[in-house]
N, C-alpha and C positions, 0 to 999 in steps of 0.2 A: 544549604541550611547552615546555621551557625554550628560551631564545634561543640563537643560535649561540655567543656569548661564554661563556655559562654552561656549555654542553655542552663547549666546548673546554677550559675550566678543569676540569670534572668528570672528563673522560677524558684530560686532559693531552696533547691533540693540537692541531694548528693549526686555524684557522678554515677553511682550504682543505680539510682532511680532513673536517671536520664538514659543509661544504657538499656535498662529494662523496657522503658517506654519506646525507645527507638527499635528495639528488637521486636516489640509487638507491632509497631507500624510497618516494619519490614515484612513480618509474617503476613500481614494483611495486604501486602503489595502497594502500600501507600508511599513508601520511600524506597530509594535505591542507594546502596552503599557501594562506592567505587574505591578500591585500594589506591591510596596516594592522591585521590582527587577530592574525597569528601562524601557528604551525604546529600542526596537530592530528592526533591519531591517527585514521585513517580508520575509518568504520563497516564492520562485516563486510558483504561484498557477496554478494547472493543471486542465483542464476540460476533463473529461473522459466520453464518451458516452457508457452507459451500453448495448446498443443494438448492438454495434460493438465489436465482440469478438477478441481482440488483446492484446498484451502484455502491461500491465499497465506501467511497468518501461521502456520498449523500447520507449514508447511515449515521455518520457523526452528527449531522444536523438533527436527525430523528431523536437521538438520545441527548440532545442539548449540548454537544461539544462543538466549539467553534473551530473551523478548519479553513485554510486558505492555500493558494497555490502560487508558485513563482515560475514563470516560463524561463527555462534555462537555454533551450535550443529551439530554433525554428528554421528549418532549411529543407530544400529538395535534395534528396540523398539517394545514392546508389545503395542497394541492399547487399548484405553479405549473402553467400550462397545458401546458408541454412534458412534465413528469413525469406529469401526469394522463393525457395521451394514451398514454404508454408503458405505464402500469399499468392503465388502464381504470377508475380510481376517483378521486374528487375529494379524499379525505382519507386520511391514513395515520399510522401510528405512526412518528415521526421520532426516530432515534437518531444522534448523532454521537459519534465516539470519536477520541482521539489515541493512537496506538500507539508504543510505545517498544522499541528494541532496545538492550540493554546500557545502559539508562537515558538513551539519546539519542532524541529524537523522530524517528520514521521516516516516519510516515504519519498523515493525518487522513481519516476516512471519514464520509460523510454518507449515511445509509441511511433508506429509506422502506419500511416493512413493511406487508404485507397488513392490511386493517382489523381482522381477527380478533385482531391483536396488541395491540389497544387495552387488553385486560385485563392485559397484562404489567405486573408491579410494577416499581418503580424498582430494588429489590434484585435482581430477576431480570435486568433489563436490564444491571445492573452486572456480574453474574456470567456471563451467557451471551452469546455472539456471536449475531448476527441469525439465522443458519441454524439454530442450536439452538433458538432461540425459535420459529421457524416449525415445526420438527419436533415440538416439544412440543405444538403446536396441531394436529398431524395433517397438516401440509403438507410434502410431500417435494419438494425441488428436483431436477427431472429434467434440466434443461438451462439454459444461460445464454448470452445474447448479450453479447459483449464489444466494447468500443471503446477503443482506446489512443491517447492523444495527448500531445503535449508543449506546455506553455505556461509563461508566466512567473508566478511566485507574486505574488498581490496581498498587501496589507499583512496581512490576517487569516491567510492561509495561511503566509506567511513567518514571522510571529510564532509560530504554532503549531509549525512545523517547525524553528524556530531557524536560519533561513537569511536571507540578505539579501533585501530587497524586490526583486522582479523577477528573482530567481534562477530558473533553469530547474527545473521539476518535471514529473514524469510523472503523468498522470491516467488511471486505469483506470476506465472506466464500465461497469457491468454491470447487466443486467436478467435476473432469474431466473424460470423458469416451472415449473409442475407438469407432470405427464405429460399432463394434459388441456389443456395450453396456457394455463392461467390464470396471469396475472402474479402473482408472490408478493412481489417486492421489487425496488427499484432502489437501487443504491449508486454513489456517486462517491468514488473513493479517490485522494487527492493524496499522492504519494510523493516523497521526496528522490531526485534523479536520480543522486546519488553512491553509492547503496547497493543498486541492483538492476539486473540485466540481464534483459530479456525475450527469450526464445529461441523461435523458430518452427522446428519441424522439418518439412521437406518430404521425403517419401519417393518414390523412383522418379521417374516422369514427372509427378507431381502438380504442378499450378500453385500458386503462392503464394496466389492467391485461393481455391483449393479448400481449402488448409490453414487459412486464416482461417475459411472456412465451417465446416470440421470443428470448429474451436475453439468456434464458437458453437452447434453442434448436437450435439456428442458428448454421450452420456447417462449416463456413470458417476456423476458428482457435479457439483454446481455449484461454480464458483470462489467461495470463501467468505471473507468478511472479518469 
C-alpha cells in the first residue's frame, strides 16, 4: 500500500486521520504492517473446523476465494525412518506443491503417496491433488490422523511463503488410511499463520481430547491437500 504521506495527499486529509484509518483496518485484520517493509493488504482469512474432515483447499472455493497450486517436486523417493514407520513402506511417490490464494503464497505441502502412485505421470501430478491420484488408483481415503503444531519458518519455507525467516507458521501433519487401515499417504502442510484459523468444536460434555480423537477417526472423507 502507499505510504502515509501519499495517502494523506491522495485523500486530502491529515496524517493523523490516515494513521487512525490504518489502525482501524489493522484491528479488523484487513491490512498487515511489517516493520521496515510497509503496509500490505491482508490475505483472506479462512476458518477450518478440524472435526470436519474435508479438503482444506477446496474450502477456499466454497467461500469464493481463488486458489491455485504449483508443483515443485515430483519424484520417486526413499523415505526417512520416521515417515517410513508411519506409512509402513520404505519408498513413495513424493510430491511437493506451493499453494496460492489470490496470487499470494499461502502454503507449501510435502506429500508421500502409496507406492502404487509411482506410475503417476508428471502431467497428472500437476493436474490432480494427491487424494484424486489415490482415488484414480482405486484407493479411497477412509480416515486421517492429524497433528497440528506451530513452529518458526526455516529459510526454505520462509522463501516459499514469502515471509521473513523465523516467522511463525502453522504445520498440519496428516496421515491418511484406507478402510482396511492401510496407510495411503503422509503430508506435511506449512501454512502462513496470518491466513487461517483452526476451529475445534466440542459438543455437550465431550472433552477436548475426545474431540481431537474424533478429528482423527471420523470417516466421511480425509482432510485433503
